[in-house]
C-alpha distance (Angstrom), angle and dihedral (degrees) to the residues before:
residue distance angle dihedral
M1 . . .
K2 3.80 . .
A3 3.80 91.2 .
I4 3.81 94.1 56.8
D5 3.81 91.4 45.7
R6 3.80 89.2 51.4
D7 3.82 90.3 50.5
I8 3.81 90.6 49.9
L9 3.81 93.3 49.9
N10 3.81 92.8 44.7
I11 3.78 88.5 60.1
A12 3.82 100.5 33.2
L13 3.81 101.0 48.0
P14 3.84 98.3 55.2
A15 3.82 88.6 45.6
I16 3.81 90.3 52.7
V17 3.81 90.9 51.0
S18 3.82 89.5 51.3
N19 3.81 90.8 51.0
I20 3.79 92.9 50.0
T21 3.81 92.4 55.3
V22 3.82 92.5 59.3
P23 3.85 100.3 75.0
L24 3.81 90.7 44.3
L25 3.78 90.3 67.0
G26 3.80 94.1 51.4
L27 3.80 90.3 48.8
V28 3.82 91.9 52.1
D29 3.82 92.6 47.7
V30 3.80 91.1 52.6
T31 3.82 90.9 46.1
I32 3.82 91.8 51.4
V33 3.80 95.2 49.5
G34 3.79 89.2 42.7
H35 3.81 87.6 65.7
I36 3.81 97.4 44.9
G37 3.78 101.9 43.3
G38 3.77 146.9 7.4
A39 3.77 134.8 -99.8
S40 3.82 93.2 -58.2
T41 3.81 91.5 59.4
I42 3.79 92.6 48.7
G43 3.80 89.0 46.7
A44 3.80 90.3 50.7
I45 3.81 91.5 55.0
A46 3.81 89.7 47.4
V47 3.81 92.6 51.2
G48 3.79 94.7 43.4
S49 3.79 92.8 47.2
M50 3.80 91.8 48.1
V51 3.81 91.4 53.3
F52 3.80 92.7 52.8
N53 3.80 93.2 41.0
V54 3.80 90.8 56.8
I55 3.83 93.7 44.4
Y56 3.78 94.3 48.0
W57 3.81 93.6 41.0
I58 3.80 90.5 55.7
F59 3.80 90.2 51.4
G60 3.80 92.8 47.5
F61 3.82 86.6 109.1
L62 3.80 86.4 84.6
R63 3.79 88.7 69.8
M64 3.80 99.2 37.3
G65 3.79 98.7 43.2
T66 3.79 91.7 45.8
S67 3.81 94.4 50.5
G68 3.80 95.1 52.1
I69 3.81 95.9 46.3
T70 3.81 91.8 44.1
A71 3.82 93.2 48.3
Q72 3.80 91.2 53.4
A73 3.82 91.7 48.6
F74 3.82 88.3 48.6
G75 3.79 90.3 53.2
R76 3.81 90.5 50.9
H77 3.85 91.5 46.3
D78 3.80 86.1 -124.0
M79 3.81 102.9 161.7
A80 3.79 94.7 179.2
G81 3.81 90.6 49.8
I82 3.81 91.9 49.5
S83 3.80 95.1 50.4
G84 3.80 94.3 37.6
T85 3.82 91.1 54.6
L86 3.80 90.5 49.9
F87 3.79 95.0 52.7
R88 3.80 94.6 41.0
S89 3.79 92.7 50.9
L90 3.80 94.5 42.3
S91 3.81 91.3 49.9
V92 3.81 92.0 51.1
G93 3.82 91.8 46.8
L94 3.80 95.1 49.6
L95 3.81 94.4 43.6
T96 3.81 91.9 48.1
G97 3.80 89.6 50.6
V98 3.81 90.8 50.8
A99 3.81 89.3 50.3
F100 3.82 89.6 54.4
V101 3.80 89.9 52.3
C102 3.80 90.9 50.7
L103 3.83 91.7 48.0
Q104 3.79 96.3 41.3
S105 3.81 95.3 120.2
L106 3.82 92.4 53.5
L107 3.80 91.6 44.9
W108 3.79 92.5 53.3
Q109 3.80 93.0 47.1
C110 3.82 89.9 52.2
A111 3.81 90.9 47.6
V112 3.80 92.9 51.5
F113 3.81 90.7 47.2
L114 3.81 92.7 51.7
I115 3.81 99.7 39.3
R116 3.82 97.5 34.3
P117 3.83 97.6 -158.0
T118 3.81 118.1 -168.9
A119 3.80 119.6 -94.3
D120 3.82 94.3 -103.3
I121 3.83 90.3 56.7
V122 3.82 99.5 43.5
T123 3.82 97.0 70.3
P124 3.84 99.6 50.3
A125 3.80 90.8 38.7
S126 3.80 89.0 53.2
R127 3.81 91.2 52.5
Y128 3.82 89.8 51.0
F129 3.81 92.1 47.5
D130 3.83 94.5 47.2
I131 3.80 90.3 59.6
C132 3.81 101.3 37.3
I133 3.81 94.3 49.0
W134 3.81 88.3 71.5
G135 3.79 86.9 66.6
A136 3.81 93.0 63.8
P137 3.83 95.2 96.2
A138 3.81 90.4 50.0
T139 3.81 94.3 47.1
L140 3.80 96.3 46.2
G141 3.79 91.9 42.1
L142 3.81 88.9 52.4
Y143 3.82 89.6 50.6
S144 3.81 88.4 59.5
L145 3.79 93.0 46.7
T146 3.81 92.5 46.9
G147 3.80 91.3 52.0
W148 3.80 90.0 49.0
Y149 3.81 92.6 51.0
I150 3.81 91.2 49.4
G151 3.80 89.7 50.3
M152 3.80 87.4 52.6
Q153 3.85 88.0 57.9
D154 3.82 89.7 -107.9
T155 3.81 118.0 125.8
K156 3.81 94.0 148.7
T157 3.81 92.5 76.4
P158 3.85 93.5 53.2
M159 3.83 88.0 46.2
V160 3.81 92.5 54.1
I161 3.80 91.0 45.9
S162 3.82 92.2 48.4
I163 3.79 93.5 50.1
M164 3.81 91.5 45.6
Q165 3.80 91.2 49.2
N166 3.78 93.8 50.7
V167 3.80 94.8 46.4
L168 3.82 91.5 47.0
N169 3.80 91.8 45.6
I170 3.79 91.9 53.0
A171 3.81 93.3 45.1
C172 3.81 94.1 47.1
S173 3.80 93.3 45.1
L174 3.81 91.1 51.8
F175 3.82 90.5 47.4
F176 3.80 96.1 47.0
V177 3.81 93.5 44.2
F178 3.79 105.2 38.8
V179 3.82 101.7 25.8
L180 3.80 102.2 34.1
G181 3.82 95.2 27.3
K182 3.82 95.0 -132.1
G183 3.81 96.5 148.6
I184 3.78 117.7 -160.2
E185 3.81 89.1 -10.2
G186 3.82 87.2 61.9
V187 3.80 90.7 58.5
A188 3.81 89.5 49.5
F189 3.82 92.7 48.7
G190 3.80 89.3 49.8
T191 3.81 89.9 54.9
L192 3.80 92.5 45.5
T193 3.80 92.6 50.3
A194 3.80 92.1 50.6
Q195 3.81 92.6 47.9
Y196 3.79 94.1 57.0
A197 3.80 92.1 40.3
G198 3.81 88.0 55.3
L199 3.81 92.6 49.9
F200 3.81 92.3 47.1
T201 3.81 91.8 48.6
A202 3.81 92.0 48.9
L203 3.81 90.5 51.2
V204 3.80 92.0 48.5
M205 3.82 90.0 50.1
L206 3.82 88.6 60.7
R207 3.80 86.8 78.1
R208 3.81 86.3 79.1
Y209 3.82 88.1 67.6
P210 3.82 103.8 49.3
R211 3.83 96.0 149.6
H212 3.79 93.7 48.3
V213 3.79 97.1 44.0
G214 3.79 95.6 41.4
A215 3.80 95.3 51.3
C216 3.80 95.0 79.6
R217 3.77 118.2 107.7
R218 3.79 126.2 -174.8
A219 3.80 90.1 -106.7
D220 3.82 90.1 55.1
F221 3.79 92.9 47.0
L222 3.82 91.9 51.7
D223 3.82 94.8 39.4
M224 3.82 101.1 141.8
P225 3.84 98.5 -151.1
A226 3.82 89.5 49.9
L227 3.82 91.3 46.9
L228 3.80 91.1 48.6
R229 3.80 91.7 49.8
F230 3.82 91.3 47.4
F231 3.80 93.1 52.8
T232 3.83 93.8 41.2
V233 3.80 93.1 53.7
N234 3.80 92.4 44.5
R235 3.81 92.8 45.7
D236 3.81 90.8 57.6
I237 3.81 92.5 46.4
F238 3.81 90.0 47.4
L239 3.82 91.7 53.5
R240 3.81 90.2 45.2
T241 3.78 89.8 53.2
L242 3.81 91.0 53.7
F243 3.82 88.9 59.4
L244 3.81 90.5 47.9
V245 3.80 90.9 51.0
A246 3.81 91.7 46.8
V247 3.82 92.3 53.2
N248 3.80 94.6 45.8
L249 3.80 95.2 45.9
F250 3.81 91.8 46.5
F251 3.81 90.9 49.2
T252 3.82 89.1 56.2
S253 3.80 96.0 42.6
A254 3.82 93.7 45.9
G255 3.79 89.3 53.1
A256 3.80 91.2 48.0
R257 3.81 91.2 54.6
Q258 3.81 88.6 59.1
G259 3.78 94.3 60.7
A260 3.79 140.1 -90.8
V261 3.81 95.6 -69.5
I262 3.80 95.4 52.8
L263 3.82 90.8 43.8
S264 3.80 89.7 52.7
V265 3.80 91.9 47.0
N266 3.80 93.0 50.4
T267 3.80 91.8 45.9
L268 3.81 92.8 51.4
L269 3.79 96.0 44.4
F270 3.80 91.0 45.6
Q271 3.81 86.7 63.0
L272 3.81 86.3 71.2
F273 3.80 88.5 59.8
T274 3.81 89.6 48.3
L275 3.81 93.2 50.9
Y276 3.80 90.5 50.3
S277 3.80 90.9 48.6
Y278 3.82 93.0 54.6
V279 3.80 91.4 64.0
M280 3.79 98.5 34.5
D281 3.80 91.1 50.0
G282 3.79 87.9 58.7
F283 3.79 90.8 57.5
A284 3.80 89.8 43.3
Y285 3.82 86.8 58.5
A286 3.80 87.4 54.0
G287 3.81 88.1 53.5
E288 3.80 90.2 51.1
A289 3.80 94.5 49.1
L290 3.80 103.5 36.1
G291 3.79 97.1 30.1
G292 3.79 91.1 49.0
R293 3.80 92.1 45.6
H294 3.80 95.1 53.5
Y295 3.80 92.0 38.2
G296 3.80 90.6 54.1
A297 3.81 90.7 47.3
R298 3.84 89.1 50.4
D299 3.82 87.7 -127.9
K300 3.80 99.9 154.0
A301 3.81 95.7 179.3
M302 3.82 94.7 53.9
F303 3.80 92.2 40.2
C304 3.82 91.8 53.9
L305 3.80 90.6 45.1
T306 3.80 90.0 52.5
V307 3.81 90.2 50.3
R308 3.81 91.9 50.8
R309 3.80 96.2 45.4
L310 3.80 93.0 46.6
F311 3.79 88.3 51.6
G312 3.80 89.2 52.6
W313 3.79 93.0 50.5
S314 3.81 91.5 45.6
L315 3.80 91.5 50.2
L316 3.81 91.6 48.9
L317 3.79 93.4 49.5
T318 3.79 92.5 45.1
A319 3.80 91.5 53.3
A320 3.82 91.1 47.5
Y321 3.80 93.2 49.3
T322 3.80 92.6 46.4
I323 3.80 91.4 53.2
L324 3.80 91.0 44.3
Y325 3.80 93.4 51.3
Y326 3.80 92.6 44.9
T327 3.80 93.4 51.7
G328 3.79 100.8 31.4
G329 3.80 104.9 32.7
T330 3.81 96.0 103.5
P331 3.84 96.2 47.3
F332 3.81 87.9 48.5
L333 3.80 91.2 54.9
N334 3.78 91.4 47.8
L335 3.79 88.6 51.9
L336 3.80 92.2 54.0
T337 3.80 98.6 44.3
D338 3.78 142.4 7.1
D339 3.81 93.6 -158.2
A340 3.81 102.7 124.2
A341 3.81 93.6 -158.9
V342 3.79 92.8 54.1
V343 3.82 93.7 45.7
A344 3.80 91.4 48.6
A345 3.79 92.5 49.3
A346 3.80 91.3 46.1
H347 3.81 91.9 59.9
T348 3.80 88.6 65.5
Y349 3.80 91.2 59.7
M350 3.81 98.6 34.8
P351 3.86 94.7 102.2
W352 3.81 88.6 63.8
A353 3.80 89.4 55.2
W354 3.81 90.7 50.4
A355 3.80 88.7 58.3
I356 3.82 95.3 51.2
P357 3.83 96.7 93.8
I358 3.81 93.7 47.7
A359 3.80 92.9 46.2
G360 3.80 94.7 44.3
M361 3.80 101.1 42.6
G362 3.80 96.8 88.7
A363 3.80 94.1 47.6
F364 3.81 94.0 52.1
Y365 3.80 94.7 39.6
W366 3.79 96.2 51.0
D367 3.82 96.8 38.7
G368 3.79 92.3 67.6
L369 3.79 93.7 47.2
Y370 3.81 92.7 45.4
I371 3.81 90.4 52.3
G372 3.80 89.2 50.1
M373 3.81 89.9 51.5
T374 3.85 89.2 43.5
A375 3.81 85.4 -128.3
S376 3.78 89.6 152.1
R377 3.81 94.0 151.5
G378 3.82 89.6 60.6
M379 3.81 90.7 50.3
L380 3.79 90.1 50.2
A381 3.82 92.3 48.7
S382 3.81 93.4 49.4
T383 3.79 93.4 48.0
F384 3.81 92.1 46.9
C385 3.81 90.2 52.0
G386 3.80 91.0 45.8
A387 3.80 92.4 50.2
A388 3.81 91.3 47.9
V389 3.82 90.1 52.4
F390 3.82 90.3 46.7
F391 3.81 96.0 54.0
A392 3.82 94.0 39.1
T393 3.81 91.5 52.2
W394 3.79 91.7 49.2
L395 3.80 94.2 48.0
L396 3.81 94.0 47.0
L397 3.81 100.5 41.5
Q398 3.80 105.2 27.9
P399 3.84 94.4 88.2
S400 3.81 91.4 58.1
L401 3.81 104.7 26.6
A402 3.82 102.4 31.2
N403 3.83 110.5 -174.2
H404 3.81 91.8 3.2
A405 3.80 86.6 64.4
L406 3.80 90.0 55.2
W407 3.80 92.7 53.7
L408 3.81 92.4 43.9
A409 3.80 88.5 51.1
L410 3.82 91.2 51.4
L411 3.80 93.4 50.5
L412 3.82 93.5 45.7
Y413 3.80 88.4 49.6
L414 3.82 90.1 56.5
V415 3.82 93.8 43.1
T416 3.81 92.0 49.0
R417 3.80 92.4 53.2
G418 3.79 90.6 52.8
I419 3.81 94.5 46.0
V420 3.80 94.9 48.3
Q421 3.81 92.1 48.8
T422 3.81 90.4 48.4
L423 3.80 90.5 53.0
L424 3.81 92.9 46.6
F425 3.80 96.2 45.3
R426 3.82 95.9 91.7
R427 3.79 89.4 57.6
Y428 3.80 91.7 61.3
A429 3.83 103.1 29.2
L430 3.78 121.8 105.9
K431 3.80 112.2 -87.2
């Protein structure tokens, strides 16, 4: 029992550290532009970052699909499958990134049409976008490499790369902005530099796996059944991600339509969901790596043990977060803002935030295991059902419950995903 717990923590903890470094970078970027320009510059960074966040989030299947397929090949000791998955995924990531660079003008026009930023924000945001878009091949290529490393039971390498990227990004942005005087372009060049440094580092780290990387032959790379499986799994995850994006964007826009105070309240309380996700995602990575490894090896005993121990860790963390949010929710709000109106309004909706860990546990717990099993159709089905419940709840209850309906819809969306995946699990589990 101790051995499996140690394996889980060896994968989960580095992944959690990587997750925690992500918001630090956004905070530093906003701080830098806050000292070189006014509200329009800050708004430009916000718009530009949102565009790339949505694009890269949608193509997150490159990481998830790669990790599950690789973990199963690792469990089977299938060297050709391990290396073939790496090169297939990396090729798709790099080519997709190049396509984004070629279509950058169309992408920006679509972004402006959908977001509709004010005229004073469009120009600086465009300058930021025009530079950062050249990092798309590096970012998507790194997604593929990160997924491959996780499938190889290695989250320490992605952690090192993530920390290095963030430190380099901050250092380069400060240098370009305050030493060379490049303004918002300096922040963009800092990001671009870090993206390619991350890709280069990840490629260099492959030298630690000479047998696995060198096993790929042209016949393995172009193996049609393997290619079909790769694209089928990633297609389902891609469609699932579209539903996730739709729910999250609607949650933000529905709050915005209720006024600045409600939007601020929802944004602040949603940070509690984000903080919970940082830790639970780490254990989901453990489900991807270990679950996929034992699933690929057809080791039913170890697979079932992994499922049980991950459930135990998820339950423990959910209980801890629930207690933490119940006892520390108000101090957390006061830390984030000193706006009395926002804090007062937030207290009305605080019970919904307390329920976030309980509602979200099943979704996070099962997602990692389903990726490890490459049961992407089950993930898609659960997310579709969750999204349907979300929008139905909002439409039916919004006239009477207003913002409470939005939070109820969010929690039911999370609960539904967990329930559907629980019901479908027997279909995909080892027999």
